[in-house]
Backbone as a chain_set.jsonl record, in Angstrom:
{"seq": "XXXXXXXXXXXXXXXXXXXXXXXXXXXXXXXXXXXXXXXXXXXXXXXXXXXXXXXXXXXXXXXXXXXXXXXXXXXXXXXXXXXXXXXXXXXXXXXXXXXXXXXXXXXXXXXXXXXXXXXXXXXXXXXXXXXXXXXXXXXXXXXXXXXXXXXXXXXXXXXXXXXXXXXXXXXXXXXXXXXXXXXXXXXXXXXXXXXXXXXX", "coords": {"N": [[-25.033, 37.371, 57.054], [-24.35, 39.483, 55.498], [-21.519, 39.026, 55.324], [-21.495, 36.635, 54.023], [-22.673, 37.263, 51.653], [-20.688, 38.973, 50.673], [-18.437, 37.176, 50.314], [-19.512, 35.626, 48.311], [-19.538, 37.354, 46.311], [-16.825, 37.96, 46.028], [-15.749, 35.526, 44.998], [-16.3, 35.236, 42.043], [-15.274, 37.607, 41.282], [-12.554, 37.364, 41.979], [-11.944, 35.377, 40.222], [-12.35, 36.676, 37.81], [-10.281, 38.573, 37.956], [-8.068, 37.013, 37.979], [-8.194, 35.76, 35.433], [-7.906, 37.937, 33.895], [-5.201, 38.741, 34.612], [-3.965, 36.385, 33.516], [-4.421, 36.601, 30.895], [-3.155, 39.003, 30.255], [-0.485, 38.175, 30.782], [-0.178, 36.276, 28.87], [-0.345, 37.72, 26.515], [1.765, 39.398, 26.97], [3.92, 37.733, 26.763], [3.485, 36.792, 24.077], [4.015, 39.228, 22.789], [6.763, 39.358, 23.185], [7.844, 37.517, 21.618], [9.638, 37.247, 18.781], [8.608, 35.902, 16.594], [5.94, 36.07, 16.771], [3.62, 37.302, 14.925], [0.906, 38.643, 14.123], [-1.643, 39.199, 11.627], [-2.649, 42.188, 11.043], [-4.448, 43.015, 9.342], [-6.286, 41.031, 8.987], [-9.623, 40.067, 8.66], [-11.873, 40.228, 11.378], [-13.794, 38.22, 11.642], [-12.735, 36.138, 10.155], [-10.391, 35.688, 11.787], [-11.493, 34.924, 14.168], [-12.613, 32.474, 13.285], [-10.319, 30.976, 12.766], [-9.254, 30.836, 15.271], [-11.338, 29.443, 16.664], [-11.289, 26.972, 15.247], [-8.63, 26.184, 15.821], [-8.758, 25.795, 18.628], [-10.382, 23.664, 18.699], [-8.866, 21.711, 17.442], [-6.717, 21.521, 19.12], [-8.0, 20.423, 21.36], [-8.619, 17.92, 20.355], [-6.085, 16.883, 20.119], [-5.282, 16.813, 22.624], [-6.785, 14.731, 23.547], [-6.009, 12.735, 21.883], [-2.995, 11.987, 20.886], [-2.051, 10.94, 18.751], [-3.486, 11.596, 16.478], [-3.238, 12.088, 13.191], [-4.284, 14.004, 11.432], [-4.875, 16.249, 12.863], [-2.505, 17.494, 14.002], [-0.942, 18.766, 11.692], [-3.135, 20.455, 10.999], [-3.506, 21.975, 13.314], [-0.955, 23.361, 13.313], [-1.256, 24.874, 10.894], [-3.466, 26.615, 11.557], [-2.308, 28.113, 13.612], [-0.255, 29.298, 12.196], [-1.778, 30.91, 10.325], [-2.772, 32.694, 12.163], [-0.555, 34.03, 12.896], [1.195, 33.149, 14.739], [4.042, 31.978, 14.633], [6.012, 30.562, 15.852], [4.752, 28.473, 17.205], [3.433, 27.37, 15.003], [5.774, 26.408, 13.557], [6.549, 24.527, 15.467], [4.421, 22.595, 15.502], [4.38, 21.784, 12.818], [6.859, 20.587, 12.513], [6.516, 18.529, 14.325], [4.625, 17.0, 13.039], [6.148, 16.226, 10.932], [7.86, 14.358, 12.25], [6.306, 12.139, 12.507], [5.391, 11.773, 9.944], [7.544, 12.044, 7.497], [7.385, 12.757, 4.9], [5.348, 14.607, 4.683], [3.76, 16.767, 2.624], [2.57, 19.254, 2.748], [3.469, 20.285, 5.272], [6.237, 20.335, 4.797], [6.347, 22.203, 2.714], [5.188, 24.492, 4.024], [6.797, 25.032, 6.112], [9.122, 25.691, 4.667], [8.3, 28.064, 3.622], [7.757, 29.622, 5.867], [10.37, 29.717, 7.068], [11.746, 31.012, 4.978], [10.388, 33.481, 4.516], [9.521, 34.614, 6.953], [11.231, 33.981, 9.204], [13.57, 34.253, 7.675], [15.717, 32.63, 7.454], [17.583, 31.329, 5.384], [19.008, 28.923, 4.761], [17.893, 26.913, 6.275], [15.36, 27.038, 5.286], [15.953, 26.128, 2.671], [16.617, 23.383, 3.199], [14.249, 22.347, 3.73], [12.795, 22.815, 1.289], [14.117, 21.409, -0.557], [13.697, 18.758, 0.346], [11.019, 18.654, -0.215], [11.066, 19.003, -2.945], [12.216, 16.743, -3.941], [10.005, 15.127, -3.481], [8.194, 16.039, -5.319], [9.278, 16.321, -8.015], [8.411, 17.136, -10.722], [6.873, 19.25, -10.48], [5.759, 22.517, -11.117], [5.359, 24.726, -9.41], [6.863, 23.74, -7.276], [9.593, 23.537, -8.306], [10.059, 26.164, -8.926], [9.963, 27.456, -6.461], [11.994, 26.105, -5.348], [14.308, 26.79, -6.657], [14.456, 29.543, -6.205], [14.696, 29.705, -3.409], [16.944, 28.304, -3.04], [18.849, 29.841, -4.27], [18.656, 32.129, -2.616], [19.843, 30.928, -0.372], [22.413, 30.844, -1.212], [23.241, 28.901, -3.04], [23.743, 28.244, -5.882], [24.547, 26.05, -7.413], [23.186, 23.667, -6.659], [20.599, 24.563, -7.175], [20.711, 24.766, -9.921], [21.154, 22.146, -10.619], [18.751, 20.87, -9.816], [16.884, 22.33, -11.435], [17.772, 21.269, -14.085], [17.172, 18.641, -13.635], [14.405, 18.836, -13.476], [13.779, 19.732, -15.982], [14.541, 17.521, -17.617], [12.412, 15.842, -16.946], [10.007, 17.033, -17.669], [10.218, 18.159, -20.273], [9.418, 17.268, -23.516], [11.371, 15.896, -25.88], [10.748, 15.471, -28.572], [8.33, 16.914, -28.937], [8.454, 19.635, -27.721], [6.911, 21.662, -25.066], [6.411, 25.005, -25.559], [5.631, 26.884, -23.614], [6.616, 25.712, -21.283], [9.427, 25.578, -21.892], [9.892, 28.389, -21.946], [9.398, 29.057, -19.339], [11.365, 27.447, -17.885], [13.721, 28.7, -19.041], [13.392, 31.213, -17.809], [13.854, 30.539, -15.26], [16.426, 29.665, -15.382], [17.82, 31.863, -16.189], [17.59, 33.374, -13.879], [19.317, 31.911, -12.2], [21.667, 32.243, -13.612], [22.031, 35.152, -13.526], [22.299, 35.39, -10.825], [24.886, 33.987, -10.486], [26.458, 35.691, -12.095], [26.325, 38.146, -10.716], [27.516, 37.352, -8.28], [30.166, 36.728, -9.248], [30.996, 39.168, -10.123], [31.155, 40.573, -7.709], [33.323, 39.192, -6.545], [35.518, 40.016, -8.14]], "CA": [[-25.659, 37.446, 55.737], [-23.352, 40.364, 54.742], [-20.285, 38.414, 55.107], [-21.792, 35.586, 53.121], [-22.857, 38.002, 50.231], [-19.369, 39.409, 50.192], [-17.783, 35.971, 49.865], [-20.148, 35.298, 47.057], [-19.078, 38.434, 45.299], [-15.312, 37.792, 45.865], [-15.269, 34.39, 44.088], [-16.383, 35.576, 40.691], [-14.319, 38.867, 41.102], [-11.247, 36.847, 41.891], [-11.786, 34.578, 38.851], [-12.19, 37.677, 36.575], [-8.987, 39.153, 38.112], [-7.07, 35.938, 37.524], [-8.282, 35.587, 34.002], [-7.238, 39.144, 33.356], [-3.871, 38.571, 34.765], [-3.43, 35.351, 32.711], [-4.593, 37.098, 29.531], [-2.054, 39.991, 30.1], [0.722, 37.403, 30.732], [0.033, 35.61, 27.571], [-0.098, 38.893, 25.515], [3.117, 39.866, 27.143], [4.715, 36.578, 26.299], [3.588, 36.796, 22.652], [4.756, 40.443, 22.34], [8.244, 39.255, 23.299], [8.317, 36.46, 20.643], [9.841, 37.908, 17.505], [7.883, 35.169, 15.487], [4.538, 36.317, 16.899], [3.257, 38.501, 13.989], [-0.431, 38.477, 13.749], [-1.938, 40.014, 10.514], [-3.578, 43.362, 11.44], [-5.532, 43.295, 8.198], [-7.169, 39.908, 8.871], [-10.999, 40.375, 9.22], [-12.147, 39.634, 12.648], [-14.617, 36.973, 11.454], [-11.737, 34.982, 9.788], [-9.597, 35.521, 12.734], [-12.266, 34.023, 15.065], [-12.77, 31.154, 12.702], [-9.136, 30.275, 12.997], [-9.16, 30.657, 16.713], [-12.259, 28.458, 17.074], [-10.687, 25.781, 14.736], [-7.403, 25.95, 16.617], [-9.167, 25.29, 19.979], [-11.025, 22.331, 18.453], [-7.686, 20.702, 17.083], [-5.906, 21.257, 20.345], [-8.79, 19.602, 22.138], [-8.507, 16.648, 19.795], [-4.741, 16.349, 20.42], [-5.333, 16.437, 24.09], [-7.588, 13.344, 23.758], [-5.472, 11.587, 21.129], [-1.816, 12.593, 20.366], [-1.723, 10.128, 17.419], [-4.285, 12.051, 15.461], [-2.471, 12.62, 12.216], [-4.841, 15.2, 10.917], [-4.986, 17.431, 13.851], [-1.153, 18.098, 14.011], [-0.732, 19.798, 10.64], [-4.092, 21.512, 10.995], [-3.179, 22.941, 14.278], [0.067, 24.118, 12.776], [-1.847, 25.808, 9.88], [-4.21, 27.622, 12.204], [-1.224, 28.94, 14.293], [0.418, 30.036, 11.118], [-2.782, 31.862, 9.974], [-2.979, 33.562, 13.285], [0.646, 34.711, 13.01], [1.974, 32.504, 15.778], [4.84, 31.171, 13.738], [6.707, 29.658, 16.681], [3.897, 27.238, 17.481], [3.292, 26.711, 13.72], [6.835, 25.602, 13.305], [6.619, 23.334, 16.414], [3.465, 21.567, 15.152], [4.737, 21.26, 11.419], [8.042, 19.62, 12.803], [5.98, 17.318, 15.101], [4.01, 16.318, 11.947], [7.221, 15.386, 10.028], [8.328, 13.275, 13.019], [5.421, 11.035, 12.187], [5.394, 11.564, 8.436], [8.584, 12.906, 6.859], [6.954, 13.112, 3.499], [4.135, 15.38, 4.684], [4.177, 17.767, 1.746], [2.055, 20.668, 3.365], [4.37, 20.766, 6.364], [7.588, 20.745, 4.218], [6.093, 23.459, 1.98], [4.92, 25.67, 4.923], [8.125, 25.33, 6.896], [10.123, 26.367, 3.918], [7.722, 29.298, 3.359], [8.03, 30.402, 7.111], [11.847, 30.062, 7.266], [12.21, 31.991, 4.025], [9.699, 34.837, 4.549], [9.299, 35.171, 8.285], [12.485, 33.769, 9.947], [14.641, 34.671, 6.846], [16.838, 31.599, 7.596], [17.386, 30.563, 4.038], [19.675, 27.723, 4.655], [16.959, 26.008, 6.786], [14.347, 26.981, 4.167], [16.54, 25.314, 1.549], [16.581, 22.052, 3.582], [12.861, 21.832, 3.614], [12.387, 22.824, 0.101], [14.856, 20.424, -1.196], [12.934, 17.52, 0.709], [9.662, 18.781, -0.869], [11.256, 18.885, -4.371], [12.36, 15.237, -4.148], [8.723, 14.351, -3.592], [7.43, 16.516, -6.507], [10.253, 16.791, -9.022], [7.973, 17.7, -12.004], [5.936, 20.177, -10.142], [6.147, 23.699, -11.591], [5.575, 25.563, -8.344], [7.994, 23.406, -6.329], [10.792, 23.924, -8.876], [10.142, 27.613, -8.814], [10.3, 27.663, -5.04], [13.308, 25.505, -5.002], [15.314, 27.65, -7.341], [14.471, 30.867, -5.507], [15.089, 29.543, -2.055], [18.428, 27.833, -3.01], [19.65, 31.052, -4.573], [18.797, 33.008, -1.43], [20.752, 30.276, 0.442], [23.695, 31.045, -1.744], [23.503, 27.615, -3.482], [23.303, 28.106, -7.3], [24.854, 24.732, -8.107], [22.087, 22.816, -6.327], [19.407, 25.195, -7.854], [20.8, 24.456, -11.37], [20.861, 20.629, -10.668], [17.33, 20.681, -9.683], [16.316, 22.653, -12.659], [18.096, 20.386, -15.04], [16.383, 17.462, -13.487], [13.044, 19.179, -13.844], [13.831, 19.827, -17.481], [14.476, 16.108, -18.098], [11.06, 15.24, -16.624], [8.886, 17.723, -18.26], [10.317, 18.529, -21.669], [9.382, 16.245, -24.568], [12.311, 16.229, -26.944], [10.097, 15.491, -29.906], [7.326, 17.969, -29.121], [8.534, 20.493, -26.443], [5.973, 22.695, -24.792], [6.991, 26.353, -25.514], [5.501, 27.582, -22.248], [7.547, 25.052, -20.303], [10.696, 26.112, -22.335], [10.113, 29.765, -21.429], [9.457, 28.906, -17.85], [12.744, 26.999, -17.541], [14.728, 29.734, -19.315], [13.348, 32.324, -16.764], [14.604, 30.206, -13.915], [17.881, 29.598, -15.686], [18.167, 33.421, -16.165], [17.748, 33.742, -12.441], [20.64, 31.389, -11.714], [22.824, 32.896, -14.285], [22.151, 36.544, -12.954], [23.085, 35.293, -9.464], [26.258, 33.786, -10.688], [27.133, 36.83, -12.65], [26.502, 39.096, -9.718], [28.63, 36.807, -7.395], [31.43, 36.945, -9.785], [31.268, 40.571, -10.217], [31.496, 40.961, -6.344], [34.612, 38.657, -6.38], [36.369, 40.778, -8.991]], "C": [[-24.729, 38.328, 54.932], [-22.075, 39.69, 54.357], [-20.414, 37.321, 53.959], [-21.912, 36.047, 51.837], [-21.423, 38.411, 49.677], [-18.36, 38.272, 49.762], [-18.216, 35.607, 48.496], [-19.63, 36.215, 45.939], [-17.567, 38.252, 45.008], [-14.883, 36.698, 45.01], [-15.252, 34.756, 42.598], [-15.376, 36.76, 40.38], [-12.894, 38.316, 41.132], [-11.025, 36.078, 40.584], [-11.635, 35.575, 37.755], [-10.786, 38.297, 36.728], [-7.902, 38.355, 37.599], [-7.025, 35.826, 36.118], [-7.634, 36.626, 33.316], [-5.656, 39.15, 33.47], [-3.297, 37.51, 33.778], [-3.34, 35.856, 31.19], [-3.344, 38.053, 29.28], [-0.745, 39.308, 30.014], [0.969, 36.781, 29.454], [0.321, 36.557, 26.518], [1.291, 39.274, 25.672], [4.096, 38.944, 26.514], [4.778, 36.522, 24.683], [4.294, 38.04, 22.025], [6.218, 40.334, 22.318], [8.749, 38.277, 22.263], [8.317, 37.19, 19.209], [9.049, 37.087, 16.427], [6.345, 35.16, 15.84], [4.214, 37.511, 16.002], [1.924, 38.364, 13.454], [-0.749, 39.539, 12.548], [-2.975, 40.947, 10.992], [-4.663, 43.523, 10.544], [-6.505, 42.129, 8.133], [-8.633, 40.29, 9.38], [-11.155, 39.609, 10.455], [-12.838, 38.471, 12.599], [-13.676, 35.872, 11.086], [-10.921, 34.742, 10.903], [-10.232, 34.64, 13.822], [-12.436, 32.676, 14.641], [-11.507, 30.14, 13.052], [-8.952, 29.966, 14.328], [-9.949, 29.492, 17.189], [-11.655, 26.937, 16.537], [-9.523, 25.273, 15.467], [-7.846, 25.396, 17.898], [-9.614, 23.963, 19.756], [-9.817, 21.332, 18.17], [-6.91, 20.552, 18.282], [-6.593, 20.363, 21.228], [-8.681, 18.109, 21.636], [-7.219, 15.948, 20.163], [-4.623, 15.989, 21.839], [-5.805, 15.07, 24.475], [-6.807, 12.253, 23.004], [-4.299, 12.241, 20.269], [-1.511, 11.989, 18.946], [-2.622, 10.674, 16.262], [-3.497, 12.826, 14.387], [-2.924, 13.842, 11.502], [-4.711, 16.385, 11.608], [-3.577, 18.167, 14.024], [-0.967, 18.947, 12.896], [-1.793, 20.879, 10.603], [-3.965, 22.566, 12.049], [-2.029, 23.869, 13.913], [-0.381, 25.287, 11.845], [-2.568, 26.895, 10.575], [-3.265, 28.508, 12.867], [-0.584, 29.8, 13.325], [-0.651, 31.187, 10.639], [-2.895, 33.018, 11.074], [-1.631, 34.296, 13.672], [1.515, 34.195, 14.117], [2.919, 31.509, 15.169], [5.684, 30.219, 14.629], [5.929, 28.273, 16.925], [3.565, 26.623, 16.058], [4.486, 25.859, 13.302], [6.964, 24.289, 14.191], [5.74, 22.267, 15.934], [3.824, 20.972, 13.769], [5.866, 20.204, 11.708], [7.49, 18.416, 13.321], [5.202, 16.537, 13.994], [4.996, 15.539, 11.128], [7.892, 14.312, 10.898], [7.639, 12.015, 12.756], [5.417, 10.674, 10.721], [6.408, 12.51, 7.79], [8.271, 13.365, 5.534], [5.616, 13.975, 3.417], [4.341, 16.663, 3.83], [3.688, 19.182, 2.253], [3.019, 21.182, 4.343], [5.753, 21.163, 5.824], [7.515, 22.051, 3.462], [6.105, 24.681, 2.949], [6.155, 26.041, 5.819], [9.138, 26.001, 6.054], [9.578, 27.796, 3.713], [7.974, 30.217, 4.707], [9.431, 30.919, 7.248], [12.316, 31.009, 6.159], [11.67, 33.394, 4.344], [9.556, 35.474, 5.916], [10.621, 35.061, 9.042], [13.79, 34.429, 9.095], [15.883, 33.866, 7.251], [16.75, 30.861, 6.336], [18.034, 29.23, 3.889], [18.675, 26.696, 5.279], [15.831, 25.905, 5.796], [14.68, 26.033, 3.131], [16.361, 23.751, 1.913], [15.214, 21.515, 3.433], [12.364, 21.912, 2.18], [12.979, 21.785, -0.795], [14.21, 19.027, -0.909], [11.649, 17.591, -0.119], [9.863, 18.539, -2.371], [11.537, 17.372, -4.756], [11.035, 14.461, -4.216], [7.822, 14.925, -4.72], [8.396, 17.259, -7.59], [9.795, 17.25, -10.291], [6.951, 18.599, -11.754], [6.413, 21.59, -10.382], [6.349, 24.712, -10.33], [6.809, 25.026, -7.367], [9.293, 23.79, -6.974], [11.114, 25.353, -8.797], [10.667, 28.068, -7.411], [11.62, 27.216, -4.778], [14.491, 26.381, -5.563], [15.532, 28.971, -6.581], [15.098, 30.784, -4.137], [16.697, 29.115, -2.095], [19.286, 29.018, -3.408], [19.712, 31.931, -3.294], [19.763, 32.37, -0.372], [22.137, 30.35, -0.017], [24.119, 29.634, -2.306], [23.16, 27.446, -4.986], [23.561, 26.756, -7.933], [23.71, 23.77, -7.882], [20.7, 23.345, -7.112], [19.525, 24.685, -9.33], [20.573, 22.993, -11.596], [19.438, 20.389, -10.691], [16.504, 21.087, -10.914], [16.59, 21.776, -13.841], [17.368, 19.099, -14.996], [14.853, 17.711, -13.861], [12.765, 19.198, -15.29], [13.744, 18.525, -18.138], [13.132, 15.625, -18.035], [9.948, 15.839, -17.418], [8.988, 18.063, -19.753], [10.475, 17.326, -22.682], [10.211, 16.681, -25.684], [11.703, 16.402, -28.346], [9.094, 16.576, -30.072], [7.431, 18.804, -27.887], [7.444, 21.495, -26.324], [6.677, 24.176, -24.767], [6.793, 27.052, -24.275], [6.521, 26.992, -21.222], [8.934, 25.596, -20.553], [10.96, 27.49, -21.874], [10.233, 29.825, -19.973], [10.845, 28.488, -17.36], [13.83, 28.051, -17.857], [14.516, 30.88, -18.312], [14.008, 31.888, -15.567], [16.033, 30.044, -14.115], [18.509, 30.94, -15.707], [18.426, 33.876, -14.703], [19.058, 33.193, -11.828], [21.796, 32.065, -12.327], [23.042, 34.334, -13.749], [22.734, 36.485, -11.624], [24.43, 35.018, -9.621], [27.22, 34.939, -11.149], [27.409, 37.993, -11.551], [27.536, 38.664, -8.597], [29.919, 37.11, -7.843], [31.885, 38.277, -9.862], [31.815, 41.104, -8.833], [33.015, 40.566, -6.013], [35.8, 39.53, -6.954], [36.633, 42.159, -8.135]], "O": [[-24.353, 37.98, 53.813], [-21.613, 39.772, 53.219], [-19.544, 37.167, 53.101], [-21.389, 35.439, 50.903], [-21.056, 38.235, 48.516], [-17.523, 38.503, 48.89], [-17.403, 35.313, 47.62], [-19.351, 35.81, 44.81], [-17.124, 38.382, 43.867], [-13.85, 36.781, 44.347], [-14.216, 34.577, 41.958], [-14.754, 36.813, 39.319], [-12.071, 38.784, 40.345], [-9.969, 36.182, 39.96], [-10.854, 35.349, 36.831], [-10.137, 38.534, 35.71], [-6.976, 38.807, 36.926], [-5.935, 35.79, 35.548], [-6.919, 36.426, 32.334], [-4.941, 39.517, 32.537], [-2.21, 37.737, 33.246], [-2.411, 35.589, 30.428], [-2.624, 37.931, 28.289], [0.105, 39.765, 29.25], [2.093, 36.718, 28.956], [1.159, 36.28, 25.66], [1.997, 39.472, 24.683], [5.007, 39.367, 25.803], [5.812, 36.277, 24.062], [4.99, 37.987, 21.012], [6.9, 41.052, 21.587], [9.956, 38.196, 22.036], [7.32, 37.611, 18.621], [8.852, 37.65, 15.35], [5.576, 34.37, 15.292], [4.542, 38.643, 16.356], [1.813, 37.957, 12.297], [-0.161, 40.62, 12.521], [-4.088, 40.534, 11.319], [-5.704, 44.09, 10.878], [-7.451, 42.168, 7.346], [-8.757, 40.805, 10.491], [-10.656, 38.494, 10.599], [-12.582, 37.623, 13.453], [-13.775, 34.771, 11.627], [-10.656, 33.557, 11.105], [-9.59, 33.723, 14.335], [-12.421, 31.756, 15.458], [-11.567, 28.978, 13.452], [-8.498, 28.857, 14.613], [-9.471, 28.652, 17.951], [-11.579, 25.95, 17.268], [-9.406, 24.074, 15.722], [-7.213, 24.409, 18.272], [-9.278, 23.092, 20.558], [-9.838, 20.207, 18.67], [-6.417, 19.445, 18.5], [-5.931, 19.545, 21.866], [-8.657, 17.182, 22.446], [-7.154, 14.754, 20.457], [-3.973, 15.017, 22.226], [-5.394, 14.401, 25.422], [-6.868, 11.071, 23.341], [-4.49, 12.87, 19.228], [-0.784, 12.559, 18.133], [-2.479, 10.195, 15.137], [-3.131, 13.987, 14.568], [-2.118, 14.636, 11.018], [-4.461, 17.452, 11.047], [-3.562, 19.389, 14.176], [-0.793, 20.115, 13.246], [-1.518, 22.029, 10.261], [-4.215, 23.756, 11.859], [-2.115, 25.068, 14.18], [0.026, 26.441, 11.978], [-2.335, 28.058, 10.243], [-3.422, 29.715, 12.681], [-0.373, 30.98, 13.603], [-0.264, 32.356, 10.61], [-3.103, 34.185, 10.741], [-1.59, 35.064, 14.633], [2.54, 34.815, 14.4], [2.642, 30.31, 15.178], [6.037, 29.137, 14.159], [6.466, 27.169, 16.837], [3.434, 25.401, 15.977], [4.318, 24.759, 12.774], [7.384, 23.215, 13.76], [6.157, 21.109, 15.914], [3.602, 19.78, 13.552], [5.813, 19.082, 11.204], [7.869, 17.328, 12.888], [5.192, 15.314, 14.133], [4.763, 14.411, 10.696], [8.471, 13.391, 10.322], [8.237, 10.939, 12.764], [5.435, 9.513, 10.312], [6.103, 13.683, 7.573], [8.873, 14.33, 5.062], [4.927, 14.072, 2.402], [5.04, 17.569, 4.282], [4.425, 20.162, 2.143], [3.387, 22.356, 4.308], [6.366, 22.132, 6.271], [8.416, 22.888, 3.518], [6.822, 25.668, 2.786], [6.424, 27.19, 6.169], [9.944, 26.786, 6.553], [10.402, 28.707, 3.634], [8.342, 31.388, 4.61], [9.745, 32.09, 7.465], [13.249, 31.772, 6.407], [12.428, 34.36, 4.426], [9.48, 36.696, 6.044], [11.088, 36.102, 9.506], [14.763, 34.969, 9.623], [16.977, 34.421, 7.367], [15.982, 29.911, 6.183], [17.675, 28.462, 2.996], [18.654, 25.585, 4.749], [15.378, 24.803, 5.488], [13.859, 25.215, 2.717], [16.007, 22.948, 1.049], [15.021, 20.36, 3.052], [11.515, 21.087, 1.843], [12.321, 21.338, -1.735], [14.172, 18.191, -1.811], [11.259, 16.569, -0.684], [8.995, 17.962, -3.027], [11.099, 16.885, -5.798], [10.902, 13.404, -4.832], [6.787, 14.334, -5.028], [8.32, 18.438, -7.936], [10.629, 17.763, -11.038], [6.125, 18.822, -12.64], [7.484, 21.896, -9.857], [7.356, 25.415, -10.244], [7.58, 25.799, -6.799], [10.12, 24.359, -6.262], [12.268, 25.748, -8.626], [11.588, 28.867, -7.24], [12.361, 27.866, -4.04], [15.506, 26.604, -4.903], [16.659, 29.417, -6.366], [15.898, 31.629, -3.736], [17.526, 29.545, -1.294], [20.392, 29.158, -2.887], [20.791, 32.421, -2.96], [20.405, 33.079, 0.403], [23.03, 29.945, 0.728], [25.253, 29.219, -2.066], [22.356, 26.577, -5.324], [22.876, 26.361, -8.877], [23.288, 23.103, -8.827], [19.873, 22.559, -7.574], [18.535, 24.228, -9.902], [19.928, 22.583, -12.562], [18.956, 19.705, -11.594], [15.608, 20.378, -11.373], [15.649, 21.539, -14.599], [16.986, 18.508, -16.006], [14.187, 16.873, -14.469], [11.72, 18.77, -15.779], [12.995, 18.356, -19.1], [12.671, 15.015, -19.0], [9.013, 15.132, -17.796], [7.969, 18.235, -20.422], [11.44, 16.561, -22.688], [9.908, 17.65, -26.38], [12.054, 17.277, -29.138], [8.957, 17.137, -31.159], [6.55, 18.703, -27.034], [7.057, 22.127, -27.308], [7.504, 24.402, -23.884], [7.684, 27.785, -23.845], [7.158, 27.703, -20.443], [9.598, 26.036, -19.615], [12.073, 27.806, -21.451], [11.06, 30.549, -19.419], [11.418, 29.146, -16.492], [14.739, 28.272, -17.057], [15.524, 31.508, -17.985], [14.661, 32.671, -14.877], [16.826, 30.239, -13.194], [19.646, 31.109, -15.268], [19.344, 34.637, -14.397], [19.774, 33.865, -11.085], [22.775, 32.418, -11.67], [24.198, 34.699, -13.534], [23.541, 37.332, -11.24], [25.234, 35.698, -8.984], [28.373, 35.131, -10.766], [28.456, 38.637, -11.491], [28.29, 39.482, -8.07], [30.755, 37.645, -7.114], [33.074, 38.546, -9.686], [32.739, 41.915, -8.769], [33.798, 41.299, -5.409], [36.853, 39.716, -6.343], [37.344, 43.048, -8.602]]}, "num_chains": 1, "name": "protein.A"}
């Protein structure tokens, strides 16, 4: 009886130890990933909501890899939890099925700009996004900023001139739009002036 009871105790104890080792392994792997940057200021309740939603989306994808909604939603929850490596992976996977997926293009541009700080790759995604939303104020603002960070003022100016043609009514121009365009043009000019000063 004693042996039987000991065996009964060992099984759950072994499971607990195994789970503990697995958790430590995952935490160690995440800590070594430079793109694992959880937000320490995120409220615990919100974090748990993202974790629960992520688990649900991963379960959906296990059952149906062709679920077009679950792929970008999985990426989004990974992004919110600071797991940028997996966020990139699932956003790119989304684009394999839908190259015009606006949210994936936008969020990849954002991650590569602000987290990875790979401005050339960020520029690739923001240019694709801008072609889909050429008259969108936020899109052109992001496009100019990222292209300048990537060291490409020529493309930034071309995109801005295209935006100007689409949104400015020559007969009755919107003053707010004119001021907005001028502010972006000033950014481009400042970049060019700074570059020329360095060359001298």
